[in-house]
C-alpha positions, 0 to 999 in steps of 0.5 A, spaced: 499 499 500 502 506 498 501 513 500 498 515 494 492 512 498 491 518 502 490 522 496 485 517 493 481 518 500 481 525 499 479 525 493 474 519 493 470 524 499 471 530 495 467 527 489 462 523 494 461 529 497 460 534 491 456 527 489 451 528 495 450 535 494 447 533 488 440 535 485 436 527 484 434 530 478 437 534 472 436 542 474 431 545 470 433 550 464 434 557 467 430 562 466 434 568 461 428 573 462 430 580 465 428 581 471 422 586 472 427 591 476 432 591 470 431 596 465 429 592 459 430 597 454 435 595 447 443 594 450 448 597 447 452 591 443 459 591 446 465 594 442 466 592 435 473 590 437 472 586 444 469 581 438 472 575 436 472 574 428 470 567 426 468 569 419 473 563 417 471 558 419 476 553 414 479 549 420 478 549 428 479 556 431 481 556 439 477 562 443 483 564 447 481 572 447 476 578 447 472 573 454 469 579 457 468 575 465 463 577 470 460 575 478 453 576 478 446 572 480 442 576 474 439 570 470 439 575 464 447 574 464 445 569 459 441 572 454 445 575 448 442 583 450 445 582 456 450 589 457 457 586 460 460 592 457 462 594 463 465 586 465 473 585 464 475 583 458 480 577 459 484 572 454 484 565 455 490 564 460 492 559 465 490 564 471 487 570 468 485 577 474 480 578 479 474 581 477 468 586 480 462 583 483 455 585 481 453 589 486 446 585 486 452 579 488 449 575 495 454 572 499 449 566 502 447 561 498 440 561 496 436 567 495 437 573 497 430 576 501 430 583 498 434 582 491 430 577 488 436 574 485 439 566 485 446 564 488 451 568 484 455 564 478 461 567 474 460 568 466 464 568 461 462 572 455 465 572 447 461 574 441 463 571 435 462 573 428 460 569 424 460 569 416 454 570 412 451 562 410 456 559 414 456 551 415 454 548 422 458 551 427 460 547 433 464 547 440 469 542 443 470 544 450 477 540 451 480 539 459 487 538 460 490 530 458 494 530 466 487 533 469 482 528 467 487 521 467 488 524 474 484 520 479 478 524 482 482 530 478 475 532 475 470 532 481 464 535 478 465 543 482 467 546 475 461 544 471 459 548 465 453 550 462 454 553 455 449 557 452 448 560 444 445 566 444 440 565 450 439 557 449 442 553 454 445 547 450 446 539 452 453 537 450 454 530 446 457 524 449 455 519 455 450 522 459 450 528 456 443 530 459 446 528 466 452 531 466 453 534 471 452 527 475 458 524 471 466 527 471 468 532 467 471 529 460 471 533 453 465 534 450 463 537 443 456 541 443 452 543 438 449 550 437 444 549 433 446 556 430 441 557 423 446 560 417 443 567 417 445 568 424 452 571 424 453 573 430 454 569 436 453 570 443 457 565 447 456 565 455 458 559 459 456 560 466 459 556 472 459 556 480 463 562 483 469 559 488 473 565 488 479 562 491 483 555 492 481 548 487 476 551 482 477 558 482 473 561 477 481 565 476 482 558 474 478 557 469 482 557 462 487 553 466 482 547 466 478 547 459 480 551 452 474 552 447 474 551 439 469 552 434 468 549 428 466 544 424 463 537 427 468 533 423 475 537 425 473 538 432 471 530 432 478 528 430 480 534 435 476 529 441 478 522 438 486 525 439 484 527 446 482 520 448 487 517 445 492 522 449 487 520 455 488 513 454 496 514 453 496 517 459 492 513 463 496 506 460 501 505 465 495 506 472 492 500 467 498 496 465 500 496 473 492 494 474 493 487 470 500 486 473 497 487 481 491 482 478 497 477 476 502 478 482 496 477 487 495 470 483 502 467 484 502 470 491 494 466 492 499 459 489 504 461 494 499 461 500 496 454 498 504 450 498 506 454 503 500 454 509 504 457 514 506 464 511 500 467 512 503 474 509 503 471 502 495 470 502 494 478 506 498 481 501 495 476 494 488 480 497 491 487 498 493 486 491 487 483 488 482 488 491 487 494 488 487 491 481 480 493 480 481 500 482 485 503 475 479 501 471 474 503 476 478 510 475 477 509 468 470 508 467 469 514 472 473 518 468 470 517 462 463 519 465 460 511 464 460 511 472 455 516 476 460 519 481 456 516 487 456 509 486 465 511 483 466 515 489 462 509 494 466 503 489 473 506 489 472 508 496 470 501 498 476 498 494 481 503 497 480 502 504 479 494 504 485 494 501 489 498 507 485 494 511 489 488 508 495 491 507 496 493 516 494 484 516 501 483 512 505 488 515 503 484 521 504 477 518 510 479 515 514 483 520 511 477 526 509 483 530 507 483 536 499 484 538 500 490 542 495 494 544 495 500 537 494 492 533 488 490 536 485 497 536 486 497 529 484 490 527 476 491 532 476 498 528 477 496 522 470 494 521 467 501 520 471 501 514 466 496 510 460 501 512 463 507 508 461 505 500 454 502 502 452 508 507 454 513 501 450 510 495 444 510 501 444 518 501 438 521 499 434 515 502 433 516 508 434 523 513 439 520 518 442 517 513 447 523 513 448 522 521 451 515 520 454 517 513 459 523 518 460 518 523 462 513 518 467 517 515 470 520 521 471 513 524 475 511 517 478 518 517 481 516 523 483 509 521 487 511 516 491 516 519 491 511 524 494 506 519 499 512 515 502 513 522 503 505 523 505 503 516 511 508 516 513 507 524 513 499 523 516 500 516 522 505 518 524 501 526 524 494 522 529 498 516 533 501 522 534 494 525 536 492 518 530 488 516 533 488 508 526 487 507 521 492 510 526 496 507 525 494 500 517 496 502 519 502 504 522 506 498 516 505 494 512 508 500 517 514 499 517 514 492 509 514 493 509 520 497 514 524 493 509 522 486 502 525 491 506 531 493 509 533 486 503 533 481 499 537 488 504 542 489 507 543 481 499 544 479 498 551 476 505 553 475 508 555 469 514 556 465 518 563 464 513 563 457 507 562 461 506 554 458 504 549 463 509 546 467 513 540 466 514 536 471 522 533 469 519 526 474 515 524 468 518 520 463 516 518 456 516 511 453 514 514 446 508 518 446 506 514 453 508 518 459 509 515 465 508 520 471 512 518 478 506 516 481 506 510 476 514 509 477 512 508 485 507 504 484 511 500 479 517 500 484 513 497 488 511 491 484 518 491 483 519 490 490 514 485 493 517 481 487 524 482 489 522 480 497 518 474 493 524 471 490 529 473 496 524 468 501 524 463 495 531 463 495 532 463 503 527 458 503 530 453 498 536 454 501 533 451 508 530 446 504 536 443 502 539 444 508 534 440 511 534 435 505 541 434 506 540 432 514 535 428 514 539 424 508 544 424 513 539 421 519 536 417 513 543 413 513 544 412 520 537 411 522 538 405 516 545 403 519 542 402 526 535 399 524 536 392 521 535 391 514 537 385 513 533 378 516 537 376 522 539 369 524 535 368 530 535 360 532 529 356 535 525 363 532 522 365 525 522 373 525 518 377 519 519 385 519 517 391 515 518 398 516 515 403 512 516 411 514 512 416 512 516 421 512 524 422 510 526 419 516 520 416 521 520 415 528 518 409 529 524 403 531 525 395 532 531 392 535 532 384 535 537 381 538 539 374 540 542 372 547 547 367 548 542 363 551 539 362 546 533 367 546 530 373 543 530 380 545 525 384 541 524 392 542 519 396 538 517 403 539 514 409 537 517 416 538 513 422 538 513 427 532 516 426 525 522 429 522 529 430 524 527 431 531 525 423 531 530 421 527 535 424 532 531 421 538 531 414 534 538 414 534 540 416 541 535 410 543 538 404 538 545 406 541 542 405 548 539 399 546 547 396 543 549 398 548 546 396 554 546 390 557 540 389 561 536 383 558 530 384 562 525 387 558 522 392 564 530 393 567 531 395 559 524 400 560 527 403 566 534 404 562 531 408 555 527 412 560 532 415 563 536 416 556 529 421 554 529 424 560 529 432 559 528 431 552 522 434 552 519 428 548 516 422 549 516 414 545 512 409 547 514 402 547 515 394 548 520 390 550 519 382 550 525 377 552 522 370 548 526 364 552 529 358 548 524 354 553 518 358 551 517 362 556 515 369 554 517 376 558 513 383 556 513 389 559 509 396 556 511 403 556 505 405 552 504 401 547 499 398 543 498 391 545 501 385 541 497 379 538 497 372 539 496 367 535 491 372 532 488 373 540 490 381 543 494 381 549 492 384 555 498 387 559 498 393 564 499 400 562 505 404 563 507 411 562 511 412 556 518 414 556 521 421 556 515 423 561 517 421 568 524 419 571 524 413 576 518 410 573 518 402 573 515 397 569 511 391 570 513 384 566 507 379 564 509 372 563 507 368 557 509 362 554 509 360 546 509 353 544 512 351 538 508 353 532 505 359 536 506 366 533 506 374 536 504 380 533 507 387 534 506 393 531 505 400 531 500 405 531 501 407 524 498 402 522 491 402 526 490 410 525 492 409 518 486 413 514 482 414 508 480 420 505 473 419 508 476 420 514 474 412 516 480 409 520 483 403 519 482 400 525 483 394 531 478 390 527 482 390 521 488 389 525 485 383 528 483 380 522 489 381 518 493 378 524 494 372 522 497 374 516 505 376 515 508 383 517 509 385 509 501 383 508 499 387 514 503 393 512 501 394 506 494 393 507 494 399 512 499 403 507 494 402 501 488 404 505 491 411 507 499 411 510 499 418 515 504 415 520 511 410 520 509 404 519 513 398 523 510 391 523 513 385 526 512 378 527 516 372 531 514 364 531 516 360 535 519 354 531 520 347 533 527 346 533 527 350 539 524 345 543 528 340 540 535 344 543 
């Protein structure tokens, strides 16, 4: 989000207030009958030297001199017989000198109590001489390109009414009959002059604004008047439209790029869901993208000013909130009071557009609008302070990415101030000031504000690229570490079938990731017995793999052969590691004796029947834990099944678990068959299955 946001909000509010103040219907034609108190005798025509000579209309002529300017509340000023001989004569320059006010001028809006006149207007009158039997005469009122393409640069407050020989003329073009409810654009007027009318009194009326934005003294800096034939003026209007599009093209290109960037950021978020800053920034750019096209529709008089202001204000304010959330997530800010204040007061922003559109439908809506606008203004001020201070503070702390975001913010500030400070300026020759900050790509001007927008896009792309490289580098390092851990794990967990005299051992281990948290240990004892340990370390990834390596190392070093003592030894290894492990240890004697101790692990199955074992705390939870042993007897051919919870917790996409019933039904199958069935069902965790069958040879031995 850029500081140009402030200019947009201010301009939108300005246009919105003007749109609210417009009457719901078109103003009726002005009554141009002379006021009864005025002398109705024929008035003297103005001197010939102040008439504009247009007897040669081969090409369009610019009405750039001999304008009579006056401030009056008299509606008769629109008539050709009105005496303007005492009015000041002005040339159509960027700025004209003040003119005296009519003595009937009333400084208060509305009808004066004693004079009987309406509110005052600024009047611009010019007398034009035409050749006899002239053809159709048209007027082109041309706006400066930069004014029309500046967002909210043409508010409609200075909209004009055109009179030709006392007749009010409606403009052509979109919504010409209701032009005052739309943004000002260059328009053509058909003056409807008869061929025998050789004298044209052209009168322009506009609201009298004595100073500031839209002042009548800068009237000609905001419009140029041309008269001529339709075809020639149409070509001029088409050329103006093309130049207007060229001026706006960088903004439209920026809007398209914002949409593309938003889609890319959404894709990043869904692939890296832990990075919510991508989501907030994508939403910010997605809401910003339509602004250029909404401005195009409004500035070409295709959208009513009220709808234009409401939609644009709503988009800007919503995008500001998304940018606030982006900064909070991007910089990992703690939830301080000012962050909570901005977050919990943000809902007021959603009411700006709807409330603005309801103006005129209820007499109390003005009060609601005032509350919403004041609340939104205060929120916006807080947002600006928060954004600037936060980014500056992060940059001072050498946050490279925050510094990148701060650069377009400062550029936007310059791009916002530069046209405001230089508007109305002229060079030494009296020509409009040409900004040295504006670049040209052929016929397309690229203003500094657009450069700031593109800088913002570049900064975001650069940040994403740098983050991608860093994440990719971290992933490569993590992959290397996991690969090393897997190599160690493969060395420590049996990969080949071991020699187990008197017993047939079948095992399968399927980790869910590169490295797993399951482990098992099979070891023949010197007395012809067999020691089996199976376990499941909580968690996944590198940390779980490191704990597995630590446990496997402890198992290989321990001299204990008692299952309970083995679990107590492993528990001491894990205490303080902030992890816990379920584990089961079993000793198979050569004579068929079986001793089992359990530390929170799944119960085993003996010949398809679940063996009930006393519960025990998982390893690593508490120090000095003792475990109870259970003694059983295995006949030749008896089979013991041990497994991890990854088998039971295998889950289909529908959410159905593999469950204990399926384990019971498959418990007489091979370890590979059981593990493969669970994996095909929907593996979510490490799967370990181990079976031990006592052979007949053990009895003979």
